[in-house]
C-alpha positions as CSV (number, residue, x, y, z in Angstrom):
1,M,0.0,0.0,0.0
2,N,1.5,3.3,-1.0
3,H,1.7,6.5,1.0
4,T,-1.4,8.1,-0.6
5,S,-3.5,5.0,0.0
6,I,-2.5,5.0,3.6
7,I,-3.5,8.6,4.0
8,Q,-6.9,8.0,2.3
9,S,-7.5,5.0,4.5
10,V,-6.8,7.0,7.6
11,K,-9.1,9.8,6.5
12,I,-11.9,7.4,5.8
13,T,-11.5,5.7,9.1
14,T,-11.5,9.1,10.9
15,Q,-14.6,10.2,9.0
16,L,-16.4,6.9,9.9
17,Q,-15.5,7.4,13.5
18,T,-16.8,10.9,13.5
19,L,-20.0,9.8,11.9
20,K,-20.3,7.1,14.6
21,D,-19.8,9.7,17.3
22,F,-22.6,11.9,15.8
23,L,-24.9,8.9,15.6
24,A,-24.1,8.2,19.3
25,L,-25.6,11.6,20.2
26,C,-28.9,10.5,18.8
27,K,-29.5,7.5,21.2
28,I,-30.5,5.3,18.3
29,N,-31.9,2.5,20.5
30,V,-34.3,4.9,22.3
31,I,-35.3,6.5,19.0
32,L,-36.1,3.1,17.5
33,L,-38.5,2.3,20.3
34,M,-40.1,5.7,20.0
35,L,-40.6,5.1,16.2
36,V,-42.3,1.8,16.9
37,T,-44.9,3.5,19.1
38,A,-45.3,6.3,16.5
39,L,-45.8,3.6,13.8
40,V,-48.5,2.0,15.9
41,G,-50.2,5.4,16.3
42,A,-50.1,6.0,12.6
43,C,-51.4,2.6,11.7
44,L,-54.3,2.8,14.2
45,A,-55.3,6.2,12.9
46,T,-55.7,4.8,9.4
47,D,-57.2,1.4,10.1
48,M,-53.9,-0.2,9.3
49,R,-53.7,1.4,5.8
50,P,-51.3,4.4,6.2
51,D,-50.2,6.4,3.2
52,L,-46.7,5.0,2.9
53,P,-44.9,8.0,1.5
54,L,-46.5,10.2,4.2
55,L,-45.7,7.6,6.9
56,C,-42.0,7.5,5.9
57,L,-41.7,11.3,5.9
58,S,-43.5,11.4,9.2
59,L,-41.2,8.9,10.9
60,I,-38.1,10.5,9.5
61,G,-39.2,13.9,10.7
62,I,-40.2,12.6,14.2
63,A,-36.9,10.8,14.4
64,L,-34.8,13.9,13.5
65,V,-36.6,16.1,16.1
66,A,-36.3,13.4,18.8
67,A,-32.6,12.9,17.9
68,S,-32.0,16.6,18.3
69,G,-33.4,16.4,21.8
70,A,-31.1,13.5,22.6
71,A,-28.1,15.5,21.2
72,F,-29.0,18.6,23.3
73,N,-29.3,16.3,26.3
74,H,-25.6,15.2,25.7
75,G,-24.6,18.8,26.0
76,I,-26.7,19.6,29.0
77,D,-25.6,16.5,30.8
78,Q,-21.9,16.8,29.9
79,Q,-20.6,17.4,33.5
80,R,-22.9,14.8,35.0
81,D,-22.0,12.2,32.4
82,K,-18.3,12.4,33.4
83,L,-19.2,11.0,36.8
84,M,-21.3,8.1,35.7
85,A,-20.0,4.8,34.4
86,R,-23.1,4.4,32.1
87,T,-22.3,7.7,30.3
88,R,-18.6,8.4,30.7
89,H,-17.8,7.0,27.3
90,R,-20.1,9.4,25.4
91,P,-18.4,11.4,22.6
92,L,-18.6,14.7,24.3
93,V,-17.2,13.4,27.6
94,N,-14.2,11.9,25.7
95,N,-13.6,15.0,23.7
96,K,-14.3,13.2,20.5
97,L,-16.7,16.1,19.7
98,S,-16.8,19.6,21.0
99,L,-19.8,21.3,22.6
100,R,-20.1,23.5,19.6
101,Q,-20.3,20.5,17.3
102,V,-22.9,18.8,19.5
103,Y,-25.2,21.9,19.7
104,G,-24.6,22.7,16.0
105,F,-25.6,19.1,15.0
106,A,-28.6,19.2,17.3
107,T,-29.8,22.5,15.9
108,L,-29.3,21.3,12.3
109,I,-31.3,18.1,12.6
110,L,-34.0,19.9,14.6
111,I,-34.4,22.4,11.7
112,L,-34.5,19.6,9.2
113,G,-36.9,17.5,11.2
114,F,-39.2,20.4,12.0
115,G,-39.2,21.7,8.5
116,L,-40.0,18.3,7.1
117,L,-42.9,17.8,9.4
118,F,-44.2,21.3,9.0
119,F,-44.1,21.6,5.2
120,W,-44.5,17.9,4.1
121,V,-46.7,16.4,6.9
122,N,-48.7,19.0,8.8
123,P,-48.0,21.9,11.2
124,L,-49.7,20.3,14.2
125,T,-47.3,17.3,14.1
126,A,-44.3,19.7,13.8
127,M,-45.5,21.8,16.7
128,L,-46.2,18.8,18.9
129,S,-42.8,17.2,18.0
130,L,-41.1,20.5,18.9
131,A,-42.9,20.8,22.2
132,S,-41.9,17.2,23.0
133,M,-38.3,17.9,22.2
134,V,-38.3,21.1,24.4
135,G,-40.0,19.2,27.2
136,Y,-37.2,16.5,27.2
137,A,-34.1,18.6,26.5
138,L,-35.0,21.8,28.4
139,I,-37.7,21.1,31.0
140,Y,-36.6,17.6,32.0
141,S,-32.8,17.5,31.3
142,H,-31.9,21.1,32.2
143,W,-34.5,21.9,34.9
144,L,-36.3,18.9,36.5
145,K,-33.5,16.3,36.5
146,P,-31.2,18.2,38.9
147,L,-34.1,19.6,40.9
148,T,-36.5,16.9,42.1
149,P,-36.7,13.1,42.5
150,Q,-40.0,13.3,40.7
151,N,-38.1,14.5,37.6
152,I,-39.0,11.4,35.5
153,T,-42.6,11.4,36.6
154,I,-43.2,15.0,35.6
155,G,-40.9,15.0,32.6
156,G,-42.1,11.7,31.2
157,L,-44.9,13.3,29.2
158,A,-42.3,14.5,26.6
159,G,-41.1,11.0,25.9
160,A,-44.7,9.6,25.8
161,M,-45.8,11.7,22.8
162,P,-44.6,9.6,19.8
163,P,-47.8,7.5,19.3
164,L,-49.9,10.7,19.3
165,L,-47.4,12.2,16.8
166,G,-47.8,9.2,14.5
167,W,-51.6,9.6,14.8
168,V,-51.6,13.3,14.1
169,A,-49.2,12.9,11.2
170,M,-51.7,10.7,9.4
171,T,-54.9,12.7,10.3
172,G,-53.9,16.2,11.2
173,E,-55.8,16.0,14.5
174,T,-55.7,14.3,17.9
175,H,-57.9,11.4,19.0
176,P,-58.8,9.8,22.4
177,L,-57.0,6.5,21.5
178,G,-53.9,8.5,20.6
179,W,-54.0,10.1,24.1
180,V,-54.6,6.6,25.7
181,L,-51.4,5.4,24.0
182,V,-49.6,8.5,25.4
183,L,-51.0,7.7,28.9
184,I,-49.7,4.1,28.7
185,I,-46.1,5.3,28.0
186,F,-46.4,8.1,30.6
187,T,-47.4,5.6,33.3
188,W,-44.8,3.1,32.1
189,T,-41.9,5.6,32.3
190,P,-41.4,5.8,36.1
191,P,-41.1,2.1,36.9
192,H,-38.9,1.7,33.8
193,F,-36.5,4.5,34.7
194,W,-36.6,3.9,38.4
195,A,-35.4,0.3,37.8
196,L,-32.4,1.8,36.1
197,A,-31.8,4.3,38.9
198,Y,-32.1,1.5,41.4
199,Y,-29.1,-0.3,40.2
200,R,-27.2,2.9,39.2
201,Q,-27.9,4.5,42.6
202,Q,-24.3,5.2,43.5
203,E,-23.6,6.7,40.1
204,Y,-26.5,9.1,40.3
205,A,-25.5,10.0,43.9
206,K,-22.0,10.8,42.7
207,A,-23.3,13.0,39.9
208,K,-25.6,14.7,42.4
209,V,-28.7,13.8,40.5
210,P,-31.6,13.4,43.0
211,M,-33.2,10.3,41.6
212,L,-35.7,8.6,43.8
213,S,-33.3,5.8,44.8
214,V,-30.8,8.5,45.9
215,T,-33.1,10.7,47.9
216,H,-35.5,8.1,49.4
217,G,-33.6,4.8,49.2
218,K,-34.0,1.6,47.3
219,T,-36.9,0.2,49.4
220,F,-39.1,3.2,48.9
221,T,-38.1,3.2,45.2
222,S,-39.1,-0.4,44.7
223,L,-42.4,0.2,46.5
224,Q,-43.2,3.1,44.1
225,M,-42.2,1.0,41.2
226,L,-44.7,-1.6,42.3
227,L,-47.5,0.9,42.8
228,Y,-46.9,2.4,39.3
229,T,-46.8,-1.0,37.8
230,L,-50.2,-1.7,39.3
231,L,-51.5,1.6,37.9
232,L,-50.0,0.7,34.5
233,S,-51.9,-2.6,34.5
234,L,-55.1,-0.6,34.9
235,V,-54.2,2.0,32.3
236,T,-53.4,-0.7,29.7
237,L,-57.0,-1.9,30.1
238,L,-58.3,1.3,28.6
239,P,-58.0,0.2,24.9
240,Y,-60.3,-2.7,25.7
241,L,-62.7,-0.7,28.0
242,L,-63.1,2.0,25.3
243,N,-63.9,-0.7,22.7
244,F,-60.7,-0.1,20.7
245,S,-59.4,-3.6,21.3
246,S,-60.7,-7.2,21.7
247,E,-60.4,-10.0,24.2
248,L,-57.2,-11.1,22.6
249,Y,-55.5,-7.8,23.6
250,L,-57.2,-8.0,27.1
251,I,-55.9,-11.5,27.9
252,T,-52.4,-11.0,26.5
253,S,-51.9,-7.6,28.1
254,I,-53.0,-9.1,31.5
255,M,-50.3,-11.7,31.1
256,L,-47.7,-9.1,30.3
257,N,-48.8,-7.0,33.2
258,G,-48.7,-10.0,35.5
259,I,-45.0,-10.6,34.7
260,F,-44.2,-6.9,35.3
261,I,-46.0,-7.0,38.6
262,Y,-44.3,-10.2,39.6
263,L,-40.9,-8.7,38.9
264,S,-41.7,-5.6,40.9
265,V,-42.9,-7.7,43.8
266,R,-39.7,-9.8,43.8
267,L,-37.6,-6.6,43.6
268,L,-39.4,-5.2,46.7
269,I,-38.9,-8.4,48.6
270,E,-35.3,-9.3,47.5
271,Q,-33.8,-5.8,47.1
272,T,-31.1,-6.9,44.7
273,T,-29.3,-5.3,41.8
274,K,-29.9,-8.4,39.7
275,R,-33.7,-8.1,40.1
276,A,-33.6,-4.4,39.3
277,Q,-31.7,-5.1,36.1
278,Q,-34.1,-7.9,35.2
279,T,-37.0,-5.6,35.7
280,F,-35.4,-2.8,33.7
281,R,-34.8,-5.1,30.7
282,Y,-38.3,-6.6,30.9
283,S,-39.9,-3.1,31.0
284,I,-38.4,-2.3,27.5
285,L,-39.7,-5.6,26.1
286,Y,-43.0,-5.0,27.8
287,L,-43.7,-1.7,26.1
288,L,-42.7,-3.0,22.7
289,L,-45.0,-6.0,23.1
290,I,-47.9,-4.0,24.4
291,F,-47.8,-1.7,21.3
292,I,-47.3,-4.4,18.8
293,L,-50.2,-6.3,20.5
294,I,-52.5,-3.3,20.1
295,M,-51.6,-3.0,16.4
296,L,-52.0,-6.8,15.7
297,D,-55.3,-6.9,17.6
298,R,-56.7,-4.1,15.4
299,L,-55.3,-5.8,12.2
300,I,-57.0,-9.1,13.1
301,A,-60.3,-7.3,13.8
302,L,-60.4,-5.7,10.3
């Protein structure tokens, strides 16, 4: 390999690494879960027959706006991220990207996503997506997170909006079922995130983030998780009670909730990191399955 080829190879490798660092700002795994819930909202709004070009544009726009919020969060949490094992390898913490690059990237994809939604989907979807992003990046990350142990309870509404965004993208208006889907995610968020905060308690304490496990201890946190899980099991009955879903959804959702409640009870009794990690992992699978179940149930009913 000659000298020129070596230089070109190094440049390509550097560019790929930089691209990887920018993608890391977007929290891709979180965005994908959000897009699944947005897809469900879009499909339910159109009786499982969404306009595919409009759907693709909507999901891209929603993803860009959500990713901008995630990128802004990296900048806001930079100092806290340095103190936590879970986040100390992020690009901004390791000086792979500068704060200017992070905020510039976040602003660029926000403009692209908002513009796409406003001009090619509909203004209401664009405004709701923007409000959701501001709620996460500014109200939750900048204000609530360092202020109160109820940060995730109050700020969870921002992260619960994607199914409604998918619905509004297809119809241009909100709908009771869209808000029910939002309520499911809103109720799911505290036990999901408190499970993470349970087994990351020392890291949050070191970073001076007043998560519930830091301010009130693990026993109180696991009790609150159980109570919210019980509440969630009631909230997930709403699609059936409002005649949006059939007995298939009812029976399967009861089974999924039963597992979630069991794991929460075991955590409260055993008080172990292993149980908290198990509950956290299941909570992600739970939300994914609940939304897929709602969509499949509607598909079968058609």
